C-alpha positions in Angstrom: 14.8 -17.2 -3.9 15.0 -13.8 -6.4 19.3 -12.9 -7.7 19.2 -9.5 -7.7 20.6 -10.2 -11.7 17.5 -11.6 -12.7 16.2 -8.0 -12.1 15.2 -5.3 -14.8 14.6 -2.1 -13.8 11.1 -1.3 -15.4 10.3 -4.8 -14.6 6.7 -5.5 -13.0 7.1 -7.9 -10.2 3.4 -7.4 -8.9 -0.1 -6.5 -9.2 -3.0 -6.5 -6.9 -6.8 -4.8 -6.1 -7.7 -5.1 -2.2 -11.7 -3.6 -1.6 -11.8 -1.6 1.6 -15.7 -1.6 2.4 -16.7 0.3 6.2 -16.7 -3.3 7.6 -12.6 -3.3 7.1 -12.7 0.1 8.5 -14.3 -0.2 11.4 -12.5 -4.3 12.5 -8.7 -1.9 11.5 -10.0 0.6 13.9 -10.1 -1.7 16.3 -6.6 -3.7 15.6 -5.3 -0.6 15.2 -7.2 1.5 17.8 -7.2 4.9 15.3 -10.5 5.2 16.4 -10.9 9.0 15.0 -14.9 9.0 13.8 -13.7 10.4 10.2 -12.9 6.6 9.0 -16.5 5.2 10.2 -19.4 8.4 10.7 -20.0 10.7 7.1 -21.9 12.8 9.4 -18.2 13.7 11.3 -16.4 13.1 7.7 -19.1 15.9 6.4 -18.6 18.1 9.5 -15.1 18.5 8.5 -14.9 19.1 5.4 -14.6 15.9 3.8 -16.7 14.4 0.8 -17.8 11.2 3.9 -16.0 8.7 5.4 -12.3 7.8 4.3 -10.3 4.7 4.9 -7.3 5.4 7.6 -4.5 6.2 5.6 -2.2 3.0 7.2 -4.4 0.7 6.6 -4.0 1.7 2.3 -0.3 2.1 3.1 -0.2 -1.5 5.3 -2.2 -2.8 2.2 0.0 -1.0 -0.5 3.1 -3.6 0.7 1.2 -7.3 1.2 1.7 -7.5 -3.0 5.7 -6.8 -2.4 5.7 -9.4 0.9 4.0 -11.6 -1.6 6.5 -11.9 -4.3 10.2 -11.6 -2.6 8.5 -14.8 0.2 9.6 -13.3 3.0 8.4 -10.7 5.6 12.0 -9.8 6.5 13.5 -8.8 3.2 11.6 -5.5 3.5 14.4 -3.5 4.6 12.0 0.0 4.1 9.1 1.9 3.2 7.9 5.3 2.8 4.8 6.5 1.3 3.8 10.1 1.0 -0.1 10.2 0.8 -1.4 11.8 -1.6 -5.4 11.4 -2.2 -8.0 9.7 0.2 -9.9 6.9 -0.1 -13.0 7.5 -0.5 -15.4 5.0 1.7 -19.0 3.6 -0.7 -21.9 2.8 2.4 -23.0 0.1 -0.3 -20.2 0.0 -2.1 -17.2 0.6 -0.6 -13.7 1.0 -2.6 -11.3 -0.5 -4.4 -7.4 0.2 -4.9 -4.5 -1.2 -7.2 -1.3 -1.6 -6.7 1.2 -2.0 -9.4 4.4 -2.8 -8.5 8.4 -2.4 -10.5 11.2 -2.8 -10.1 13.3 1.7 -9.9 16.1 0.5 -8.6 18.5 -2.4 -8.1 22.5 -2.8 -6.3 24.2 -5.6 -7.1 26.1 -4.6 -4.4 24.4 -4.3 -1.7 21.6 -6.7 -3.3 18.8 -4.8 -2.2 16.6 -3.5 -5.0 13.7 -1.2 -4.5 10.1 -1.5 -5.5 7.8 1.4 -6.7 4.3 1.0 -6.2 1.7 2.6 -8.3 -1.2 2.8 -5.9 -4.4 4.4 -7.3 -8.2 4.7 -6.5 -10.7 5.3 -8.8 -7.8 6.2 -11.6 -6.5 8.5 -9.0 -2.8 8.0 -7.7 -3.0 7.5 -3.6 0.1 6.8 -2.2 2.6 8.9 -3.9 6.8 7.7 -3.5 5.7 4.5 -2.5 9.0 2.5 -2.5 9.9 -0.2 -1.2 13.6 -1.4 -0.2 13.7 -5.4 -0.2 16.9 -7.2 0.5 18.0 -10.4 -2.4 20.8 -11.1 0.1 20.9 -15.5 -0.1 20.6 -16.5 3.7 22.3 -18.8 5.4 
């Protein structure tokens, strides 16, 4: 288990890269019930002014927390998670899309035995989630 005293603000704790394909989007649509055609049909996406098919925002958000969950070792230690959607992830029909997640310690609270982990999530060099922060508990368990 990671102790709060072991963490330093600015320290990198996890990185990961994830690929989305059009198949990923269809599977996510089935799991989430979000069948908005902008997530699987180029003609519809373009007709509403988008450059093409976009990944679901909640898919991007959900995948982006995974490196923190793996680092902390227990999804139950995640006490809060927030993001601001800043840019869409355009999913090419043949190439797909790749997002990169970098997780760093944003703050540490020895009193509460928590840490705020700040995420930088990028697609094609642009940040796609702003103010992406995960609050994790580092308190010992019984």
